ZAKOL-69898 format. One line per 2 residues: number of its first residue (from 1); their letters; for each residue x, y, z of C-alpha. Coordinates in nm, 4 decimals. Example, Ala and Ser with C-alpha at 12.3 -4.5 7.8 and 13.67 -1.06 7.14 Angstrom:
% ZAKOL-69898
1> AS> 1.2300:-0.4500:0.7800; 1.3670:-0.1060:0.7140
This chain:
% ZAKOL-69898
1> MI> 3.6851:-0.8038:-1.2483; 3.3672:-0.6634:-1.4000
3> KM> 3.3127:-0.2948:-1.3270; 2.9679:-0.1711:-1.2371
5> TI> 2.7958:0.1662:-1.2271; 2.5052:0.2801:-1.0109
7> RF> 2.2999:0.5684:-1.1481; 1.9431:0.6836:-1.2010
9> IK> 1.7778:0.5127:-1.4936; 1.6741:0.7043:-1.8036
11> SD> 1.3196:0.7175:-1.9368; 1.4216:0.5195:-2.2471
13> EY> 1.5276:0.2340:-2.0161; 1.1795:0.1819:-1.8723
15> ER> 1.1170:-0.1204:-2.0940; 1.4317:-0.2923:-1.9693
17> AQ> 1.3369:-0.2038:-1.6124; 0.9919:-0.3565:-1.6593
19> QI> 1.1462:-0.6782:-1.7910; 1.3608:-0.7100:-1.4797
21> VT> 1.0742:-0.6311:-1.2430; 0.8310:-0.8747:-1.4062
23> YC> 1.0983:-1.1458:-1.3995; 1.1277:-1.1040:-1.0234
25> FP> 0.7549:-1.0567:-0.9613; 0.5825:-1.2973:-1.2050
27> WL> 0.2313:-1.1875:-1.1075; 0.3041:-0.8582:-1.2847
29> HE> 0.2926:-1.0424:-1.6186; -0.0842:-1.0617:-1.5703
31> VS> -0.1094:-0.6828:-1.5469; 0.1663:-0.5812:-1.7879
33> DN> -0.0486:-0.3143:-1.9535; -0.1309:-0.1665:-1.6129
35> LK> 0.2377:-0.1700:-1.5236; 0.3278:0.0189:-1.8416
37> SY> 0.0659:0.2809:-1.7641; 0.1852:0.3017:-1.4034
39> KL> 0.5497:0.3591:-1.4925; 0.4670:0.6264:-1.7496
41> QY> 0.2286:0.8095:-1.5201; 0.3939:0.7820:-1.1795
43> IK> 0.7593:0.6768:-1.2015; 1.0198:0.9499:-1.2310
45> PE> 1.3731:0.8554:-1.3424; 1.5220:1.0343:-1.0419
47> NV> 1.3369:0.7917:-0.8158; 1.4794:0.4708:-0.9652
49> LG> 1.8399:0.3642:-0.9142; 1.9906:0.1084:-1.1499
51> FY> 2.2949:-0.1158:-1.1333; 2.4777:-0.1369:-1.4677
53> DD> 2.7382:-0.3636:-1.6210; 3.0007:-0.1184:-1.7495
55> ES> 3.1052:-0.3463:-2.0365; 2.7592:-0.4113:-2.1804
57> EQ> 2.6040:-0.0971:-2.0294; 2.3041:-0.3155:-1.9486
59> LM> 2.0753:-0.2490:-1.6547; 2.1093:-0.5512:-1.4243
61> AL> 1.9225:-0.4543:-1.1070; 1.7134:-0.1676:-0.9723
63> AQ> 1.5209:-0.0277:-0.6785; 1.2649:0.2517:-0.6578
65> DI> 1.2218:0.5208:-0.3940; 0.8627:0.6399:-0.3460
67> PF> 0.8700:0.9647:-0.1448; 0.6009:1.0116:0.1174
69> KI> 0.5292:1.2048:0.4315; 0.4200:0.9773:0.7141
71> MI> 0.2891:1.0446:1.0625; 0.5125:0.9648:1.3598
73> DG> 0.3787:1.0569:1.7046; 0.1342:1.2976:1.5442
75> SP> 0.3904:1.4840:1.3331; 0.4686:1.4461:0.9608
77> MD> 0.8122:1.3197:0.8593; 0.9663:1.2697:0.5149
79> MG> 0.9997:0.9037:0.4267; 1.1546:0.7127:0.1381
81> GI> 0.9552:0.4026:0.0494; 1.1713:0.1352:-0.1136
83> AM> 0.9882:-0.0642:-0.3808; 1.0417:-0.2779:-0.6911
85> VA> 1.3733:-0.4182:-0.5664; 1.4694:-0.6498:-0.8505
87> SL> 1.7759:-0.8197:-0.9970; 1.8331:-1.0541:-1.2881
89> PE> 1.9377:-1.4061:-1.1775; 2.2819:-1.3881:-1.3372
91> GR> 2.3678:-1.0967:-1.1111; 2.2318:-1.2265:-0.7821
93> HA> 2.4555:-1.2900:-0.4791; 2.7071:-1.0489:-0.6283
95> GH> 2.6150:-0.7492:-0.4148; 2.4192:-0.5612:-0.6814
97> VA> 2.1060:-0.5034:-0.4748; 2.3098:-0.4395:-0.1605
99> SI> 2.5020:-0.1655:-0.3404; 2.1817:-0.0039:-0.4635
101> LK> 2.0236:-0.0101:-0.1180; 2.3302:0.1445:0.0457
103> RW> 2.3390:0.4154:-0.2183; 1.9669:0.4824:-0.1732
105> LE> 2.0161:0.5368:0.1989; 2.2809:0.7984:0.1241
107> IM> 2.0590:0.9735:-0.1299; 1.7513:0.9663:0.0930
109> KD> 1.9529:1.1237:0.3733; 2.0689:1.3982:0.1371
111> RG> 1.7078:1.4548:0.0309; 1.5960:1.4999:0.3894
113> QT> 1.4066:1.1713:0.4064; 1.4597:1.0922:0.7717
115> LS> 1.2901:0.7539:0.7532; 1.2682:0.4675:0.5066
117> ML> 1.0087:0.1935:0.4869; 0.9556:-0.1195:0.2781
119> GP> 0.7525:-0.4387:0.2747; 1.0208:-0.7100:0.2957
121> FS> 1.0187:-1.0579:0.1469; 1.2654:-1.1352:0.4263
123> YE> 1.3270:-0.9413:0.7480; 1.6703:-1.1027:0.7771
125> FY> 1.7785:-0.9754:0.4343; 1.6886:-0.6108:0.4911
127> RK> 1.7967:-0.6076:0.8537; 2.1574:-0.6301:0.7313
129> YG> 2.1221:-0.2854:0.5746; 1.9612:-0.1090:0.8682
131> WE> 1.5883:-0.1712:0.8269; 1.4036:-0.3177:1.1224
133> LG> 1.0500:-0.4242:1.2058; 0.8577:-0.1016:1.2506
135> FD> 0.4892:-0.1838:1.2904; 0.2697:-0.4752:1.3892
137> RL> -0.0633:-0.5547:1.2256; -0.3702:-0.7366:1.3517
139> NY> -0.5119:-0.9789:1.0950; -0.8762:-1.0828:1.1140
141> SI> -1.0265:-1.3778:0.9297; -1.3949:-1.3889:1.0186
143> QI> -1.6687:-1.6229:0.9031; -1.9565:-1.4047:0.7885
145> ER> -2.2054:-1.5684:1.0252; -1.9980:-1.4415:1.3181
147> LK> -2.1288:-1.0964:1.2233; -2.4939:-1.1958:1.2481
149> TF> -2.5054:-1.0116:1.5797; -2.4847:-0.6899:1.3806
151> SH> -2.7600:-0.7747:1.1334; -2.9758:-0.4941:1.2764
153> KT> -2.9260:-0.1964:1.0498; -2.8167:0.1307:1.2087
155> GH> -2.7599:0.4657:1.0406; -2.7394:0.4566:0.6618
157> MK> -2.4799:0.3841:0.3926; -2.4072:0.5492:0.0605
159> SF> -2.1610:0.4652:-0.2149; -1.8655:0.6962:-0.2623
161> AK> -1.8971:0.9969:-0.4925; -1.6209:1.2400:-0.5865
163> GD> -1.7582:1.5055:-0.3549; -1.7075:1.2731:-0.0569
165> LD> -1.3279:1.2753:-0.0742; -1.2922:1.5582:0.1780
167> KL> -1.4961:1.3601:0.4310; -1.2768:1.0535:0.3897
169> NA> -0.9557:1.2515:0.4079; -1.0617:1.4406:0.7219
171> LY> -1.1466:1.1198:0.9083; -0.8356:0.9412:0.7810
173> TM> -0.6143:1.2352:0.8840; -0.7615:1.2273:1.2334
175> YA> -0.6924:0.8524:1.2464; -0.3354:0.9014:1.1165
177> QT> -0.2596:1.1430:1.4008; -0.2700:0.8514:1.6442
179> HN> -0.1322:0.5719:1.4231; 0.2366:0.5798:1.3396
181> GC> 0.3327:0.5102:0.9792; 0.0186:0.6385:0.8100
183> AI> 0.1020:0.8300:0.4921; -0.0291:1.1795:0.4328
185> RD> -0.2483:1.1499:0.1245; -0.3022:1.3945:-0.1572
187> EI> -0.5835:1.3615:-0.4101; -0.3839:1.1418:-0.6496
189> TW> -0.2880:0.9042:-0.3696; -0.6521:0.8728:-0.2738
191> TD> -0.8014:0.8312:-0.6202; -0.5307:0.6198:-0.7855
193> FV> -0.3883:0.4101:-0.5022; -0.6439:0.3880:-0.2200
195> LD> -0.9850:0.3983:-0.3845; -0.8421:0.2132:-0.6829
197> DP> -0.5615:-0.0348:-0.7481; -0.3351:0.0641:-1.0396
199> FS> -0.2201:-0.2959:-1.0817; -0.5601:-0.4601:-1.1112
201> DK> -0.8755:-0.4046:-1.3087; -1.0307:-0.7478:-1.2525
203> YK> -1.1777:-0.6839:-0.9092; -1.3070:-0.3359:-0.8413
205> RY> -1.2496:-0.1669:-0.5093; -1.5766:-0.0478:-0.3602
207> TY> -1.6042:0.2418:-0.1166; -1.9050:0.3101:0.1056
209> LW> -1.9657:0.5762:0.3680; -2.1679:0.5313:0.6871
211> FY> -2.3780:0.8136:0.8349; -2.5520:0.8577:1.1708
213> DD> -2.9291:0.8987:1.1775; -2.8841:1.2774:1.1997
215> GA> -2.6867:1.2748:0.8729; -2.3389:1.3264:1.0210
217> FG> -2.0569:1.1250:0.8639; -1.9254:0.8471:1.0874
219> GY> -1.7006:0.6114:0.8944; -1.6104:0.4381:0.5706
221> II> -1.5035:0.1053:0.4263; -1.2963:0.0226:0.1158
223> YT> -1.3074:-0.3388:0.0029; -1.3071:-0.5940:-0.2760
225> VK> -1.5173:-0.9080:-0.3164; -1.3442:-1.2098:-0.4653
227> DG> -1.3840:-1.5878:-0.4422; -1.6421:-1.5703:-0.1652
229> KM> -1.4341:-1.3363:0.0482; -1.4575:-0.9689:0.1329
231> NI> -1.1085:-0.8224:0.1622; -1.1221:-0.4980:0.3578
233> HE> -0.8464:-0.2646:0.2439; -0.9399:0.0073:0.4910
235> MI> -1.2149:0.0648:0.7456; -1.2089:0.3711:0.9699
237> YK> -1.4854:0.4901:1.2007; -1.5437:0.7526:1.4696
239> DI> -1.6943:0.5384:1.7447; -1.8517:0.2034:1.8308
241> EA> -2.1878:0.3050:1.6824; -2.0218:0.3730:1.3496
243> EE> -1.8242:0.0494:1.3673; -2.1395:-0.1526:1.4328
245> GL> -2.3084:0.0243:1.1413; -2.0230:-0.0792:0.9131
247> LS> -2.0324:-0.4359:1.0458; -2.4041:-0.4446:0.9686
249> FI> -2.3228:-0.3369:0.6129; -2.0631:-0.6121:0.5840
251> YS> -2.3136:-0.8712:0.7083; -2.5589:-0.7646:0.4385
253> HQ> -2.3236:-0.9467:0.1968; -2.3879:-1.2852:0.3591
255> SQ> -2.5383:-1.4216:0.0369; -2.2189:-1.3308:-0.1537
257> ID> -1.9375:-1.4133:0.0855; -1.8378:-1.6684:0.3462
259> QV> -1.5437:-1.4874:0.4972; -1.4155:-1.1395:0.5797
261> IW> -1.0422:-1.0629:0.5726; -0.9074:-0.7478:0.7368
263> ST> -0.5540:-0.6393:0.8273; -0.5592:-0.3396:1.0584
265> AT> -0.3846:-0.1614:1.3462; -0.3214:-0.3497:1.6682
267> DE> -0.5464:-0.1212:1.8730; -0.8546:-0.2527:1.6914
269> KL> -1.0862:-0.4330:1.9383; -1.3277:-0.6040:1.7004
271> HI> -1.2507:-0.9443:1.8522; -1.3893:-0.8225:2.1843
273> IL> -1.7372:-0.7467:2.0502; -1.7742:-1.0482:1.8207
């Protein structure tokens, strides 16, 4: 019987860890340089558990915990976000990943992380270890001409500048108070993971702010444009006037795009006003 060890990886094992992760997530090969930069800048050894073959002392599988505070019923709670769950094929169906996940749950409890979240490839797989469906999303796929109703410009837009971050964070925080699961964001989270994508430099994320006629800030949109589609990563607004102003801005791209894609909270009522 082969003996195994579970422990936190060491910084000199990052290269091996990257090989395992890119094997399991082939799209990461296309952004390997970004991944190297990401792991050096953001990944701490104490947040990555590895599964080792005691004989070869080789790292065979791993999983990362990304600590966050998220909002639940208007209050912040510590959460462990499970990511980069990966195993080499020769070790699959041998309980390696299961052992790591069980150990992570013990560690997260000891660290005071009351909750854990992940984006599963399979609900059935993770349900065995205690995770369950936590949130629903509403997915919109809209032909751009459906937004022609909002072609009349209201308010005014401006592109994001560094001094605008406080405005975005204040509105987002207000939104998070009433939407379970929203992470509390610090400046690095905003600049490196929301306004930008650390795993892609091919398609820039654009951020624009919408203002009422009196100059007050009313909402914002973060999006990318690719292959004739606008993918909205986040759009938050104060009221219907602000929403219609943002929809007018989206429609102004009708010469560039055919479709708008947006995944958002289930209390969004855009489909009612289309």
